[in-house]
N, C-alpha and C positions, 0 to 999 in steps of 0.2 A: 504494500500500500504506500509506503514511504516514497518509493520510486515513481509510482503512478501519479501521485498528487503533489509531490515535491514539498510536503509539509512534514517536519519531524514528528515522530509519534508522540513526543512529549508535548506537542502543541495541539493534539487532538483531544477534545473533551467528549466523552461518551456520557450521555445523560439517559438513565434508564429507570424503570420502575419495576416493581416486584408483584407477583401474584401467585397464589397457590392454584390458580384455575386457568393456566395456560398449557400449551402442549409441552410434554416432557422432553427435555433435551439432555438429561443426565440419568444415570441409573440410581435407584434407591440403594443406599448403603447396605451391604450384606449383614452388618452387625446390628441393624435395627431389628428388635424382636418382632416376630409375627408379621413381618412385612414381606410380601413377595417381591422378587426382583422384577422391575418393570422393563418392558421392551422400549427401546428408543427408536423412533422413526428417523433413520439416518438421512433419508432424502429430505425430510423437513429441516434437519440440522444444516445440510448443505445449502438449501434455499435461504435459510435464515442468515447464514454467513455471507452469502452473495448479496442479499438485500442490505445488510449492515455495511458492507464494503461499498456498495452502490450509493448508499445515502451519504457516506463520507466523501466519496468522489463527487457527487452532485453538489454537496455543500461547498467543496473546494472550488468548483467551477463557478459558483455563484457568490463568491466573496465580494464584499463591498463595504464602504465605510458605514458605520452604524452608530447609534446613540443608545446608551444603556440607562435604564431606570430601575430602581428597586424600591420595594415597599414590604413591610412586614406587619403582621397582626396576629391575633390569637383566635383559634377555633378549638375551644375546649369541649364543645358539645359532643363530639364523636370519638374522642380518644379516652382510653382508660388503660391503666397498667394491669396486665393479665396476671401478675403475681399478687395473689390475694393473701393477706395475713389474717389468720383466724385468731380468735380470742386466746387460744392456748399457745400462741406464738408460732405455730406451724405455718408454712407457706405452701399454697397450692396453685397450680396453673388453672386459671379461670378462662375458659374459652368463650363463654357467653356471660355478659354482664348480669350478675345475680341481682335479685331484688334488694332494695335498701335494707341494711342490717347493721345496727350499731356495733355488732361484734366482729365486723369485717373492716379491714382497712386495706388500702391499695398503695402501691409504691408510687414514686414520682412519675409525672408525665411531662412532655414537652408540647404544649399547645400552640407553639409558634408556627405560623405559615409565612414563608418568604416567597416573594414573586420577583423574578427578574424579567423585565420587558426589553425586547430588542427592537428598535425601529430603524428604518433607513433614514437618510438625511432629509427626506420629505415628510417624515413623521408617520409613514406607513408601517404597520406591524410586520416584522420579519419573523419573530418567534417569541415564545414565552416559556419560562421554566418556573414550575411551582415546586417548592420544597416543603414537605410536611412529614413529620415523624410519626406516622401511624401505620401499623402493619396491616396490609390489605388481605384480610382473611374473611371478608363478609359473605362470600358466596358459598358458604359451607353447606355440606350435606352430611347427614349421619349414615347414609347408605354407602359403604365403601365400594360397592360394585358400580356405582353411578359416578360418572365424572363429568363435570361441567366446565365449559370454557367461558371465562368472564374476565373483563378488564377491571372488575371490582371498583372500589371508589376512585382509583386514579383515572379510570376510563370516564366516569361521570364528571370528575374534575376537568378533564380535557374537554368534554362536551360543554360544560359551563363556560370555560374560557373561550372556546370557539363561538358560542352563541353571543357572548358579551362583546367579543372583538370583531365579529362579522366575518 
């Protein structure tokens, strides 16, 4: 890639998100108890690699002067710490927010959302990066045989940004 676009790898920023509801591109670890080894669709992995490389190449071809703007705020309504401390001092992983209980306490959270806006010199939007420390696991299902594909809350965030920006 370095030879193709003439940009040092150290100058390429990859911005990604995370979901438990996307296509598998790695194998489940063998040492996880009671978890079958999943099969990876190698053709999908190859397509994914090509599209990532193409997006970097496309970005390199379209470089131009830009202006940056940044803002931050808090969104505490949708984030909680999944490490729940019980009255006896034990800590448990809480996958679903339990009902209010004075005997439960939660660890710290980071409710800050930061937004980086990139505009061209005419003020037209080039891109937006949203940073929020919330683990996207909203599309859960209790049925292990059923697998969903979902962009989770980062997908909805992208939709909101796109609707607001046009």
